[in-house]
N, CA, C and O atoms as CSV, one atom per row, in Angstrom:
chain,resi,resn,atom,element,x,y,z
A,1,MET,N,N,-16.634,53.075,-46.378
A,1,MET,CA,C,-17.077,52.136,-45.392
A,1,MET,C,C,-16.238,50.854,-45.533
A,1,MET,O,O,-16.169,50.248,-46.603
A,2,ASN,N,N,-15.603,50.463,-44.415
A,2,ASN,CA,C,-14.724,49.290,-44.420
A,2,ASN,C,C,-15.364,48.172,-43.608
A,2,ASN,O,O,-15.539,48.317,-42.398
A,3,LYS,N,N,-15.714,47.062,-44.246
A,3,LYS,CA,C,-16.345,45.945,-43.551
A,3,LYS,C,C,-15.382,44.792,-43.306
A,3,LYS,O,O,-15.792,43.726,-42.847
A,4,LEU,N,N,-14.143,44.995,-43.601
A,4,LEU,CA,C,-13.166,43.944,-43.355
A,4,LEU,C,C,-12.843,43.858,-41.862
A,4,LEU,O,O,-12.836,44.875,-41.168
A,5,PRO,N,N,-12.581,42.665,-41.377
A,5,PRO,CA,C,-12.237,42.549,-39.954
A,5,PRO,C,C,-10.897,43.215,-39.676
A,5,PRO,O,O,-10.047,43.359,-40.555
A,6,THR,N,N,-10.743,43.614,-38.425
A,6,THR,CA,C,-9.478,44.258,-38.059
A,6,THR,C,C,-8.364,43.231,-38.053
A,6,THR,O,O,-8.594,42.036,-37.864
A,7,LYS,N,N,-7.183,43.709,-38.258
A,7,LYS,CA,C,-6.028,42.812,-38.320
A,7,LYS,C,C,-5.731,42.273,-36.927
A,7,LYS,O,O,-5.676,43.027,-35.956
A,8,ARG,N,N,-5.541,40.962,-36.843
A,8,ARG,CA,C,-5.242,40.331,-35.557
A,8,ARG,C,C,-3.774,40.507,-35.228
A,8,ARG,O,O,-2.906,40.601,-36.096
A,9,GLU,N,N,-3.545,40.548,-33.913
A,9,GLU,CA,C,-2.146,40.608,-33.495
A,9,GLU,C,C,-1.556,39.212,-33.634
A,9,GLU,O,O,-2.265,38.230,-33.412
A,10,PRO,N,N,-0.305,39.093,-33.987
A,10,PRO,CA,C,0.290,37.762,-34.138
A,10,PRO,C,C,0.349,37.064,-32.767
A,10,PRO,O,O,0.675,37.697,-31.763
A,11,PRO,N,N,0.037,35.772,-32.730
A,11,PRO,CA,C,0.075,35.057,-31.447
A,11,PRO,C,C,1.492,34.985,-30.905
A,11,PRO,O,O,2.476,34.969,-31.644
A,12,GLU,N,N,1.550,34.944,-29.576
A,12,GLU,CA,C,2.872,34.845,-28.951
A,12,GLU,C,C,3.423,33.445,-29.218
A,12,GLU,O,O,2.674,32.469,-29.195
A,13,PRO,N,N,4.704,33.346,-29.465
A,13,PRO,CA,C,5.264,32.015,-29.739
A,13,PRO,C,C,5.153,31.124,-28.500
A,13,PRO,O,O,5.477,31.538,-27.387
A,14,ALA,N,N,4.696,29.914,-28.716
A,14,ALA,CA,C,4.539,28.968,-27.610
A,14,ALA,C,C,5.903,28.397,-27.242
A,14,ALA,O,O,6.788,28.232,-28.082
A,15,GLU,N,N,6.035,28.104,-25.952
A,15,GLU,CA,C,7.291,27.498,-25.520
A,15,GLU,C,C,7.317,26.055,-25.995
A,15,GLU,O,O,6.365,25.302,-25.789
A,16,VAL,N,N,8.386,25.690,-26.615
A,16,VAL,CA,C,8.518,24.347,-27.146
A,16,VAL,C,C,9.484,23.579,-26.252
A,16,VAL,O,O,10.629,23.982,-26.048
A,17,GLU,N,N,8.983,22.447,-25.719
A,17,GLU,CA,C,9.848,21.612,-24.893
A,17,GLU,C,C,10.616,20.661,-25.790
A,17,GLU,O,O,10.158,20.293,-26.872
A,18,ASP,N,N,11.771,20.277,-25.329
A,18,ASP,CA,C,12.524,19.280,-26.075
A,18,ASP,C,C,11.773,17.963,-26.037
A,18,ASP,O,O,11.181,17.606,-25.018
A,19,THR,N,N,11.799,17.262,-27.120
A,19,THR,CA,C,11.147,15.955,-27.184
A,19,THR,C,C,11.955,14.994,-26.312
A,19,THR,O,O,13.165,14.856,-26.493
A,20,PRO,N,N,11.277,14.324,-25.355
A,20,PRO,CA,C,12.028,13.413,-24.492
A,20,PRO,C,C,12.496,12.177,-25.271
A,20,PRO,O,O,11.854,11.733,-26.223
A,21,THR,N,N,13.609,11.655,-24.842
A,21,THR,CA,C,14.127,10.450,-25.482
A,21,THR,C,C,13.364,9.242,-24.949
A,21,THR,O,O,12.645,9.337,-23.954
A,22,TRP,N,N,13.528,8.109,-25.622
A,22,TRP,CA,C,12.873,6.875,-25.164
A,22,TRP,C,C,13.362,6.500,-23.775
A,22,TRP,O,O,12.600,5.984,-22.958
A,23,ARG,N,N,14.625,6.760,-23.514
A,23,ARG,CA,C,15.177,6.452,-22.196
A,23,ARG,C,C,14.493,7.302,-21.124
A,23,ARG,O,O,14.150,6.795,-20.056
A,24,ASP,N,N,14.295,8.596,-21.406
A,24,ASP,CA,C,13.606,9.479,-20.451
A,24,ASP,C,C,12.172,9.015,-20.217
A,24,ASP,O,O,11.689,8.997,-19.085
A,25,LEU,N,N,11.497,8.640,-21.308
A,25,LEU,CA,C,10.120,8.162,-21.167
A,25,LEU,C,C,10.070,6.877,-20.351
A,25,LEU,O,O,9.176,6.698,-19.523
A,26,GLY,N,N,11.025,5.986,-20.583
A,26,GLY,CA,C,11.085,4.738,-19.827
A,26,GLY,C,C,11.308,4.999,-18.343
A,26,GLY,O,O,10.705,4.341,-17.495
A,27,GLU,N,N,12.173,5.958,-18.031
A,27,GLU,CA,C,12.426,6.299,-16.626
A,27,GLU,C,C,11.179,6.888,-15.975
A,27,GLU,O,O,10.869,6.582,-14.823
A,28,ARG,N,N,10.471,7.728,-16.709
A,28,ARG,CA,C,9.235,8.310,-16.169
A,28,ARG,C,C,8.200,7.219,-15.862
A,28,ARG,O,O,7.561,7.234,-14.810
A,29,ILE,N,N,8.046,6.275,-16.800
A,29,ILE,CA,C,7.093,5.178,-16.609
A,29,ILE,C,C,7.492,4.346,-15.398
A,29,ILE,O,O,6.643,4.000,-14.576
A,30,ARG,N,N,8.771,4.025,-15.281
A,30,ARG,CA,C,9.235,3.232,-14.124
A,30,ARG,C,C,8.956,3.960,-12.821
A,30,ARG,O,O,8.524,3.348,-11.845
A,31,ASP,N,N,9.197,5.257,-12.803
A,31,ASP,CA,C,8.926,6.036,-11.590
A,31,ASP,C,C,7.441,6.025,-11.245
A,31,ASP,O,O,7.074,5.880,-10.079
A,32,LEU,N,N,6.582,6.177,-12.262
A,32,LEU,CA,C,5.140,6.161,-12.019
A,32,LEU,C,C,4.678,4.806,-11.507
A,32,LEU,O,O,3.852,4.734,-10.596
A,33,LEU,N,N,5.209,3.721,-12.092
A,33,LEU,CA,C,4.826,2.385,-11.646
A,33,LEU,C,C,5.300,2.120,-10.216
A,33,LEU,O,O,4.580,1.509,-9.426
A,34,LYS,N,N,6.503,2.576,-9.885
A,34,LYS,CA,C,7.005,2.411,-8.510
A,34,LYS,C,C,6.108,3.152,-7.527
A,34,LYS,O,O,5.781,2.631,-6.461
A,35,ASP,N,N,5.710,4.374,-7.891
A,35,ASP,CA,C,4.822,5.150,-7.021
A,35,ASP,C,C,3.478,4.452,-6.860
A,35,ASP,O,O,2.936,4.407,-5.756
A,36,ALA,N,N,2.933,3.909,-7.944
A,36,ALA,CA,C,1.642,3.230,-7.877
A,36,ALA,C,C,1.738,1.988,-6.988
A,36,ALA,O,O,0.839,1.733,-6.186
A,37,LEU,N,N,2.806,1.223,-7.120
A,37,LEU,CA,C,2.992,0.045,-6.271
A,37,LEU,C,C,3.128,0.435,-4.804
A,37,LEU,O,O,2.554,-0.211,-3.927
A,38,ARG,N,N,3.879,1.480,-4.547
A,38,ARG,CA,C,4.082,1.938,-3.171
A,38,ARG,C,C,2.744,2.378,-2.552
A,38,ARG,O,O,2.439,2.043,-1.407
A,39,GLU,N,N,1.962,3.125,-3.322
A,39,GLU,CA,C,0.662,3.579,-2.823
A,39,GLU,C,C,-0.296,2.414,-2.630
A,39,GLU,O,O,-1.077,2.403,-1.678
A,40,GLY,N,N,-0.242,1.429,-3.530
A,40,GLY,CA,C,-1.093,0.257,-3.404
A,40,GLY,C,C,-0.772,-0.544,-2.150
A,40,GLY,O,O,-1.675,-1.011,-1.456
A,41,LYS,N,N,0.513,-0.700,-1.863
A,41,LYS,CA,C,0.911,-1.430,-0.653
A,41,LYS,C,C,0.482,-0.684,0.598
A,41,LYS,O,O,0.038,-1.293,1.572
A,42,ALA,N,N,0.613,0.622,0.571
A,42,ALA,CA,C,0.189,1.420,1.732
A,42,ALA,C,C,-1.324,1.304,1.923
A,42,ALA,O,O,-1.800,1.187,3.052
A,43,LEU,N,N,-2.067,1.335,0.838
A,43,LEU,CA,C,-3.520,1.196,0.918
A,43,LEU,C,C,-3.899,-0.176,1.465
A,43,LEU,O,O,-4.809,-0.299,2.284
A,44,GLU,N,N,-3.193,-1.203,1.007
A,44,GLU,CA,C,-3.457,-2.565,1.482
A,44,GLU,C,C,-3.215,-2.665,2.985
A,44,GLU,O,O,-4.007,-3.275,3.703
A,45,ARG,N,N,-2.125,-2.069,3.462
A,45,ARG,CA,C,-1.839,-2.093,4.907
A,45,ARG,C,C,-2.915,-1.359,5.692
A,45,ARG,O,O,-3.261,-1.764,6.802
A,46,ASP,N,N,-3.442,-0.287,5.126
A,46,ASP,CA,C,-4.485,0.476,5.821
A,46,ASP,C,C,-5.808,-0.278,5.856
A,46,ASP,O,O,-6.531,-0.217,6.851
A,47,LEU,N,N,-6.132,-0.989,4.775
A,47,LEU,CA,C,-7.435,-1.651,4.676
A,47,LEU,C,C,-7.475,-3.035,5.316
A,47,LEU,O,O,-8.542,-3.496,5.721
A,48,GLU,N,N,-6.346,-3.688,5.410
A,48,GLU,CA,C,-6.331,-5.068,5.892
A,48,GLU,C,C,-6.981,-5.246,7.265
A,48,GLU,O,O,-7.778,-6.171,7.420
A,49,PRO,N,N,-6.688,-4.415,8.270
A,49,PRO,CA,C,-7.319,-4.625,9.582
A,49,PRO,C,C,-8.841,-4.509,9.536
A,49,PRO,O,O,-9.530,-5.155,10.325
A,50,ARG,N,N,-9.369,-3.703,8.633
A,50,ARG,CA,C,-10.820,-3.551,8.544
A,50,ARG,C,C,-11.460,-4.646,7.702
A,50,ARG,O,O,-12.601,-5.033,7.953
A,51,LEU,N,N,-10.743,-5.143,6.713
A,51,LEU,CA,C,-11.319,-6.131,5.812
A,51,LEU,C,C,-11.240,-7.551,6.351
A,51,LEU,O,O,-12.107,-8.372,6.046
A,52,LEU,N,N,-10.235,-7.854,7.133
A,52,LEU,CA,C,-10.029,-9.221,7.587
A,52,LEU,C,C,-11.225,-9.775,8.362
A,52,LEU,O,O,-11.657,-10.887,8.060
A,53,PRO,N,N,-11.782,-9.062,9.343
A,53,PRO,CA,C,-12.955,-9.602,10.040
A,53,PRO,C,C,-14.155,-9.817,9.107
A,53,PRO,O,O,-14.875,-10.807,9.242
A,54,ALA,N,N,-14.363,-8.921,8.193
A,54,ALA,CA,C,-15.478,-9.068,7.260
A,54,ALA,C,C,-15.267,-10.278,6.357
A,54,ALA,O,O,-16.215,-11.009,6.073
A,55,LEU,N,N,-14.037,-10.495,5.904
A,55,LEU,CA,C,-13.757,-11.654,5.057
A,55,LEU,C,C,-13.933,-12.957,5.832
A,55,LEU,O,O,-14.394,-13.953,5.275
A,56,LYS,N,N,-13.570,-12.954,7.109
A,56,LYS,CA,C,-13.751,-14.156,7.927
A,56,LYS,C,C,-15.240,-14.467,8.086
A,56,LYS,O,O,-15.635,-15.630,8.003
A,57,ARG,N,N,-16.065,-13.454,8.312
A,57,ARG,CA,C,-17.518,-13.662,8.415
A,57,ARG,C,C,-18.080,-14.192,7.102
A,57,ARG,O,O,-18.918,-15.094,7.099
A,58,LEU,N,N,-17.621,-13.636,5.997
A,58,LEU,CA,C,-18.065,-14.085,4.684
A,58,LEU,C,C,-17.687,-15.546,4.464
A,58,LEU,O,O,-18.483,-16.321,3.936
A,59,LYS,N,N,-16.473,-15.924,4.866
A,59,LYS,CA,C,-16.021,-17.303,4.720
A,59,LYS,C,C,-16.904,-18.242,5.537
A,59,LYS,O,O,-17.286,-19.307,5.053
A,60,ALA,N,N,-17.230,-17.858,6.768
A,60,ALA,CA,C,-18.080,-18.691,7.623
A,60,ALA,C,C,-19.467,-18.857,7.005
A,60,ALA,O,O,-20.014,-19.960,7.011
A,61,GLU,N,N,-20.035,-17.788,6.476
A,61,GLU,CA,C,-21.354,-17.867,5.846
A,61,GLU,C,C,-21.320,-18.757,4.607
A,61,GLU,O,O,-22.256,-19.518,4.363
A,62,MET,N,N,-20.252,-18.666,3.831
A,62,MET,CA,C,-20.131,-19.501,2.639
A,62,MET,C,C,-20.005,-20.980,3.022
A,62,MET,O,O,-20.578,-21.846,2.361
A,63,GLU,N,N,-19.259,-21.261,4.085
A,63,GLU,CA,C,-19.115,-22.642,4.532
A,63,GLU,C,C,-20.449,-23.204,5.003
A,63,GLU,O,O,-20.752,-24.371,4.757
A,64,LYS,N,N,-21.254,-22.377,5.683
A,64,LYS,CA,C,-22.588,-22.813,6.111
A,64,LYS,C,C,-23.456,-23.131,4.891
A,64,LYS,O,O,-24.147,-24.149,4.859
A,65,LEU,N,N,-23.414,-22.269,3.911
A,65,LEU,CA,C,-24.215,-22.467,2.707
A,65,LEU,C,C,-23.771,-23.719,1.957
A,65,LEU,O,O,-24.608,-24.476,1.465
A,66,ILE,N,N,-22.473,-23.941,1.867
A,66,ILE,CA,C,-21.960,-25.131,1.185
A,66,ILE,C,C,-22.417,-26.387,1.921
A,66,ILE,O,O,-22.842,-27.353,1.287
A,67,ALA,N,N,-22.335,-26.383,3.250
A,67,ALA,CA,C,-22.773,-27.544,4.033
A,67,ALA,C,C,-24.258,-27.802,3.814
A,67,ALA,O,O,-24.674,-28.952,3.674
A,68,LYS,N,N,-25.046,-26.757,3.785
A,68,LYS,CA,C,-26.487,-26.893,3.565
A,68,LYS,C,C,-26.772,-27.492,2.194
A,68,LYS,O,O,-27.616,-28.378,2.063
A,69,LEU,N,N,-26.075,-27.013,1.182
A,69,LEU,CA,C,-26.264,-27.532,-0.174
A,69,LEU,C,C,-25.786,-28.974,-0.291
A,69,LEU,O,O,-26.396,-29.771,-1.004
A,70,GLU,N,N,-24.711,-29.314,0.395
A,70,GLU,CA,C,-24.232,-30.693,0.370
A,70,GLU,C,C,-25.242,-31.624,1.030
A,70,GLU,O,O,-25.446,-32.748,0.572
A,71,GLN,N,N,-25.875,-31.159,2.107
A,71,GLN,CA,C,-26.897,-31.964,2.765
A,71,GLN,C,C,-28.076,-32.196,1.821
A,71,GLN,O,O,-28.598,-33.309,1.741
A,72,ARG,N,N,-28.493,-31.158,1.113
A,72,ARG,CA,C,-29.606,-31.300,0.157
A,72,ARG,C,C,-29.242,-32.290,-0.949
A,72,ARG,O,O,-30.047,-33.137,-1.336
A,73,ALA,N,N,-28.021,-32.167,-1.442
A,73,ALA,CA,C,-27.581,-33.055,-2.523
A,73,ALA,C,C,-27.481,-34.488,-2.008
A,73,ALA,O,O,-27.831,-35.423,-2.729
A,74,GLY,N,N,-27.011,-34.679,-0.775
A,74,GLY,CA,C,-26.914,-36.013,-0.186
A,74,GLY,C,C,-28.279,-36.610,0.069
A,74,GLY,O,O,-28.482,-37.806,-0.144
A,75,ALA,N,N,-29.218,-35.799,0.522
A,75,ALA,CA,C,-30.579,-36.281,0.788
A,75,ALA,C,C,-31.282,-36.627,-0.517
A,75,ALA,O,O,-32.087,-37.558,-0.546
A,76,GLY,N,N,-31.008,-35.926,-1.565
A,76,GLY,CA,C,-31.637,-36.195,-2.862
A,76,GLY,C,C,-31.152,-37.497,-3.462
A,76,GLY,O,O,-31.914,-38.166,-4.159
A,77,LYS,N,N,-29.919,-37.878,-3.218
A,77,LYS,CA,C,-29.356,-39.104,-3.781
A,77,LYS,C,C,-29.896,-40.332,-3.057
A,77,LYS,O,O,-30.016,-41.398,-3.661
A,78,GLN,N,N,-30.220,-40.204,-1.786
A,78,GLN,CA,C,-30.659,-41.354,-0.998
A,78,GLN,C,C,-32.066,-41.792,-1.381
A,78,GLN,O,O,-32.396,-42.968,-1.228
A,79,GLN,N,N,-32.892,-40.902,-1.865
A,79,GLN,CA,C,-34.259,-41.255,-2.230
A,79,GLN,C,C,-34.287,-41.763,-3.672
A,79,GLN,O,O,-33.987,-41.004,-4.593
A,80,PRO,N,N,-34.654,-43.073,-3.889
A,80,PRO,CA,C,-34.689,-43.595,-5.264
A,80,PRO,C,C,-35.951,-43.232,-5.978
A,80,PRO,O,O,-36.130,-43.597,-7.140
């Protein structure tokens, strides 16, 4: 009676890539950053027409609130 596990087949050798040089890594990073900037600019162009009206409304509401608070602060100073 044999209770030992069966012999495993040897694993296939993994493909080994050449280690990239620092110059190659630097070029890859530059390419990725250029792509990210390009995509960010495209996204900004797409979103700007939709965001601009909302930002203008927000600015108007903030100006109203500031004026209201300034009036309260001015009224508080006048009463001794």
